[in-house]
Backbone as CSV, one residue per row, in Angstrom:
resi,resn,N_x,N_y,N_z,CA_x,CA_y,CA_z,C_x,C_y,C_z
1,UNK,10.262,-27.546,-41.808,9.218,-28.118,-42.521,8.305,-27.302,-43.045
2,UNK,7.784,-27.332,-44.300,6.768,-26.471,-44.775,5.728,-27.383,-45.517
3,UNK,4.474,-27.074,-45.527,3.479,-27.991,-46.085,2.405,-27.206,-46.668
4,UNK,1.946,-27.844,-47.938,0.928,-27.125,-48.620,-0.052,-28.186,-48.978
5,UNK,-1.392,-28.028,-49.002,-2.345,-28.961,-49.618,-3.455,-28.332,-50.398
6,UNK,-3.792,-28.713,-51.408,-4.913,-28.193,-52.218,-5.539,-29.178,-53.086
7,UNK,-6.627,-28.925,-53.640,-7.414,-29.726,-54.709,-7.498,-28.930,-55.993
8,UNK,-6.896,-29.682,-56.961,-6.611,-29.032,-58.378,-7.575,-29.779,-59.363
9,UNK,-8.341,-28.991,-60.220,-9.309,-29.584,-61.107,-8.412,-29.650,-62.488
10,UNK,-7.999,-30.927,-62.852,-7.003,-30.971,-63.847,-6.928,-32.466,-64.273
11,UNK,-6.531,-32.753,-65.503,-6.059,-34.004,-66.023,-4.923,-34.479,-65.048
12,UNK,-5.030,-35.716,-64.531,-3.984,-36.260,-63.618,-2.571,-36.304,-64.338
13,UNK,-2.538,-37.043,-65.441,-1.382,-37.096,-66.114,-0.714,-35.709,-66.567
14,UNK,-1.410,-34.841,-67.053,-0.990,-33.563,-67.315,-0.379,-32.826,-66.170
15,UNK,-1.106,-32.872,-64.893,-0.725,-32.127,-63.791,0.491,-32.597,-63.301
16,UNK,0.806,-33.992,-63.250,1.988,-34.486,-62.774,3.075,-34.148,-63.661
17,UNK,2.888,-34.219,-64.992,3.886,-33.981,-66.083,4.485,-32.500,-65.781
18,UNK,3.461,-31.518,-65.822,3.605,-30.111,-65.787,4.363,-29.852,-64.417
19,UNK,3.951,-30.327,-63.332,4.599,-30.030,-62.070,6.059,-30.629,-62.140
20,UNK,6.394,-31.837,-62.569,7.624,-32.423,-62.737,8.572,-31.483,-63.481
21,UNK,8.144,-31.228,-64.584,8.941,-30.169,-65.502,9.260,-28.929,-65.023
22,UNK,8.233,-28.239,-64.510,8.382,-26.994,-64.079,9.197,-26.779,-62.750
23,UNK,9.263,-27.776,-61.761,9.931,-27.862,-60.686,11.445,-28.053,-61.130
24,UNK,11.675,-29.074,-62.147,13.055,-29.239,-62.627,13.516,-28.018,-63.364
25,UNK,12.798,-27.333,-64.163,13.159,-26.185,-64.936,13.388,-24.939,-64.125
26,UNK,12.758,-24.986,-62.895,12.755,-23.695,-62.057,14.145,-23.501,-61.330
27,UNK,14.897,-24.506,-61.260,16.178,-24.223,-60.508,17.379,-25.298,-61.126
28,UNK,18.373,-24.583,-61.215,19.429,-25.227,-61.945,19.969,-26.525,-61.095
29,UNK,19.679,-26.423,-59.778,20.089,-27.664,-58.810,19.023,-28.754,-58.648
30,UNK,17.827,-28.417,-59.121,16.726,-29.281,-58.911,16.816,-30.617,-59.501
31,UNK,16.548,-31.633,-58.734,16.485,-33.121,-59.440,15.311,-33.852,-58.899
32,UNK,14.916,-34.648,-59.635,13.846,-35.684,-59.341,14.513,-36.959,-58.833
33,UNK,14.449,-37.023,-57.508,15.218,-38.147,-56.782,14.512,-39.451,-57.140
34,UNK,13.195,-39.598,-57.011,12.542,-40.843,-57.169,10.971,-40.534,-57.299
35,UNK,10.147,-41.457,-57.654,8.785,-41.454,-57.809,8.167,-42.728,-57.787
36,UNK,6.935,-42.647,-57.573,6.137,-44.027,-57.472,4.631,-43.675,-57.972
37,UNK,4.117,-44.551,-58.675,2.688,-44.517,-59.257,1.978,-45.737,-58.815
38,UNK,0.639,-45.438,-58.505,-0.233,-46.512,-58.104,-1.520,-46.260,-58.551
39,UNK,-2.315,-47.223,-59.032,-3.760,-47.121,-59.490,-4.487,-48.376,-59.059
40,UNK,-5.597,-48.097,-58.696,-6.583,-49.051,-58.297,-7.976,-48.653,-58.547
41,UNK,-8.736,-49.452,-59.405,-9.973,-49.075,-59.926,-9.849,-47.569,-60.573
42,UNK,-10.610,-46.729,-60.060,-10.609,-45.306,-60.583,-9.674,-44.494,-59.761
43,UNK,-9.201,-44.954,-58.861,-8.202,-44.095,-57.933,-6.714,-44.300,-58.422
44,UNK,-6.065,-43.039,-58.399,-4.672,-42.895,-58.751,-3.850,-42.185,-57.802
45,UNK,-2.660,-42.610,-57.653,-1.827,-41.768,-56.870,-0.154,-41.830,-57.299
46,UNK,0.198,-40.473,-57.308,1.520,-40.430,-57.857,2.413,-39.713,-56.645
47,UNK,3.590,-40.256,-56.444,4.491,-39.444,-55.328,5.804,-39.129,-56.144
48,UNK,6.300,-37.873,-55.902,7.479,-37.548,-56.475,8.365,-36.799,-55.442
49,UNK,9.579,-37.224,-55.337,10.401,-36.546,-54.286,11.512,-35.766,-55.162
50,UNK,11.583,-34.487,-54.923,12.573,-33.491,-55.567,13.586,-33.033,-54.516
51,UNK,14.586,-32.585,-55.056,15.723,-32.220,-54.242,16.345,-30.921,-54.810
52,UNK,16.796,-30.006,-54.215,17.523,-28.885,-54.686,18.565,-28.192,-53.724
53,UNK,19.454,-27.549,-54.055,20.348,-26.659,-53.202,19.740,-25.349,-52.962
54,UNK,19.686,-24.931,-51.669,19.048,-23.647,-51.350,20.286,-22.642,-50.991
55,UNK,20.395,-21.665,-51.909,21.522,-20.713,-51.541,21.146,-19.960,-50.343
56,UNK,19.843,-19.536,-50.148,19.405,-18.859,-48.953,19.858,-19.538,-47.663
57,UNK,19.642,-20.881,-47.665,20.062,-21.489,-46.374,21.363,-22.269,-46.490
58,UNK,22.052,-22.234,-47.622,23.234,-22.959,-47.849,23.128,-24.414,-47.474
59,UNK,22.166,-25.065,-48.001,22.034,-26.534,-47.783,21.013,-26.984,-48.805
60,UNK,20.727,-28.377,-48.637,19.881,-29.081,-49.685,18.527,-29.070,-49.029
61,UNK,17.518,-29.045,-49.909,16.128,-29.161,-49.386,15.314,-30.132,-50.275
62,UNK,14.546,-31.029,-49.639,13.819,-31.971,-50.441,12.309,-31.557,-50.271
63,UNK,11.663,-31.932,-51.432,10.067,-31.703,-51.399,9.461,-33.023,-51.856
64,UNK,8.622,-33.408,-51.091,7.758,-34.574,-51.410,6.445,-34.148,-51.906
65,UNK,6.059,-34.521,-53.143,4.662,-34.112,-53.689,3.917,-35.352,-53.970
66,UNK,2.625,-35.341,-53.434,1.771,-36.467,-53.476,0.564,-35.999,-54.330
67,UNK,0.119,-36.821,-55.510,-1.081,-36.458,-56.138,-1.966,-37.555,-55.923
68,UNK,-3.241,-37.283,-55.570,-4.184,-38.435,-55.465,-5.514,-37.912,-56.116
69,UNK,-5.977,-38.973,-56.949,-7.308,-38.685,-57.820,-8.118,-39.739,-57.328
70,UNK,-9.089,-39.406,-56.611,-10.282,-40.320,-56.211,-11.404,-40.400,-57.166
71,UNK,-11.630,-39.167,-57.893,-12.743,-39.073,-58.955,-11.970,-38.310,-60.108
72,UNK,-12.280,-38.678,-61.325,-11.707,-38.040,-62.535,-11.739,-36.605,-62.448
73,UNK,-10.537,-36.053,-62.758,-10.422,-34.519,-62.803,-10.308,-33.854,-61.594
74,UNK,-10.350,-34.399,-60.463,-10.193,-33.715,-59.144,-9.081,-34.305,-58.429
75,UNK,-7.846,-33.722,-58.343,-6.661,-34.161,-57.872,-6.169,-33.407,-56.522
76,UNK,-6.079,-34.225,-55.458,-5.687,-33.710,-54.181,-4.084,-33.575,-54.316
77,UNK,-3.413,-32.446,-53.994,-2.019,-32.381,-54.019,-1.558,-31.987,-52.644
78,UNK,-0.540,-32.815,-52.228,-0.043,-32.585,-50.816,1.479,-32.532,-50.961
79,UNK,2.060,-31.377,-50.500,3.514,-31.196,-50.628,4.143,-30.941,-49.275
80,UNK,5.224,-31.609,-48.943,6.019,-31.293,-47.781,7.391,-31.118,-47.954
81,UNK,7.931,-30.182,-47.611,9.389,-29.902,-47.703,10.088,-30.217,-46.470
82,UNK,11.429,-30.437,-46.621,12.166,-30.724,-45.301,13.760,-30.512,-45.584
83,UNK,14.337,-30.200,-44.656,15.976,-30.175,-44.868,16.509,-28.903,-44.859
84,UNK,15.643,-27.945,-44.603,16.204,-26.390,-44.732,16.890,-25.915,-43.665
85,UNK,16.695,-26.481,-42.467,17.158,-25.910,-41.211,18.533,-26.212,-41.041
86,UNK,19.345,-25.258,-40.344,20.706,-25.423,-39.991,20.976,-25.738,-38.596
87,UNK,19.957,-25.539,-37.641,20.193,-25.780,-36.337,20.064,-27.345,-35.962
88,UNK,20.725,-27.617,-34.790,20.700,-28.969,-34.495,19.487,-29.494,-33.799
89,UNK,18.813,-28.629,-32.854,17.726,-29.186,-31.920,16.449,-28.593,-32.343
90,UNK,16.427,-27.320,-33.037,15.227,-26.792,-33.482,15.308,-26.057,-34.710
91,UNK,14.197,-25.795,-35.473,14.182,-25.246,-36.669,14.616,-23.728,-36.716
92,UNK,15.536,-23.376,-37.598,16.086,-22.156,-37.858,16.317,-22.034,-39.353
93,UNK,15.952,-20.889,-39.700,16.220,-20.685,-41.274,15.649,-21.635,-42.169
94,UNK,14.295,-21.538,-42.270,13.460,-22.519,-43.075,13.072,-21.823,-44.503
95,UNK,13.854,-20.706,-44.813,13.526,-19.999,-46.081,13.572,-20.843,-47.288
96,UNK,14.641,-21.770,-47.452,14.814,-22.559,-48.548,13.545,-23.558,-48.814
97,UNK,13.028,-24.046,-47.527,11.892,-24.866,-47.692,10.668,-24.129,-48.315
98,UNK,10.374,-22.793,-47.713,9.225,-22.065,-48.130,9.544,-21.775,-49.594
99,UNK,10.642,-21.400,-50.087,11.111,-20.992,-51.419,10.790,-22.160,-52.349
100,UNK,11.107,-23.268,-51.907,10.793,-24.501,-52.797,9.353,-24.715,-53.066
101,UNK,8.781,-24.718,-51.833,7.212,-24.836,-51.850,6.471,-23.769,-52.787
102,UNK,7.055,-22.479,-52.834,6.505,-21.439,-53.597,6.602,-21.757,-55.044
103,UNK,7.586,-22.452,-55.382,7.704,-23.005,-56.825,6.595,-23.717,-57.325
104,UNK,6.282,-24.668,-56.375,5.073,-25.559,-56.583,3.740,-24.769,-56.582
105,UNK,3.643,-23.715,-55.692,2.324,-22.988,-55.641,2.323,-22.177,-57.094
106,UNK,3.325,-21.699,-57.601,3.388,-21.114,-58.855,2.823,-21.899,-60.012
107,UNK,3.346,-23.210,-59.948,2.878,-24.144,-61.002,1.432,-24.456,-60.843
108,UNK,0.878,-24.639,-59.789,-0.587,-24.961,-59.469,-1.457,-23.925,-59.711
109,UNK,-0.858,-22.600,-59.596,-1.635,-21.466,-60.019,-2.170,-21.500,-61.526
110,UNK,-1.474,-22.298,-62.273,-1.818,-22.326,-63.667,-3.162,-23.276,-63.837
111,UNK,-3.410,-23.944,-62.820,-4.589,-24.820,-62.901,-5.749,-24.199,-62.021
112,UNK,-6.920,-24.681,-62.152,-7.998,-24.171,-61.362,-8.056,-25.136,-60.039
113,UNK,-7.896,-24.239,-58.941,-7.820,-24.997,-57.574,-9.054,-24.640,-56.873
114,UNK,-9.447,-25.634,-55.762,-10.723,-25.422,-55.132,-10.112,-24.808,-53.764
């Protein structure tokens, strides 16, 4: 498992759209497995679950990305990857998870982060 959290100063809808497209365009095997959106008053939340094949680990890796906006223009992004290990009882070879997370970091670098 690998994890990343940051705050991005961006339009919520644009950020979700750009992340979705860049993750999907960044790998021939990437897919958007599912998503969920919720809004209440001024707060908004979007969850996206991506999956891709990791050549480095020779397995499939998933990444859950949660976007939360409590105040306009300030989006908390939390991403957790999983599935990259090949061992039965402990984590070995998590390169695929880190590489998937690096794709998201590259996308978020386009926006102003805190």
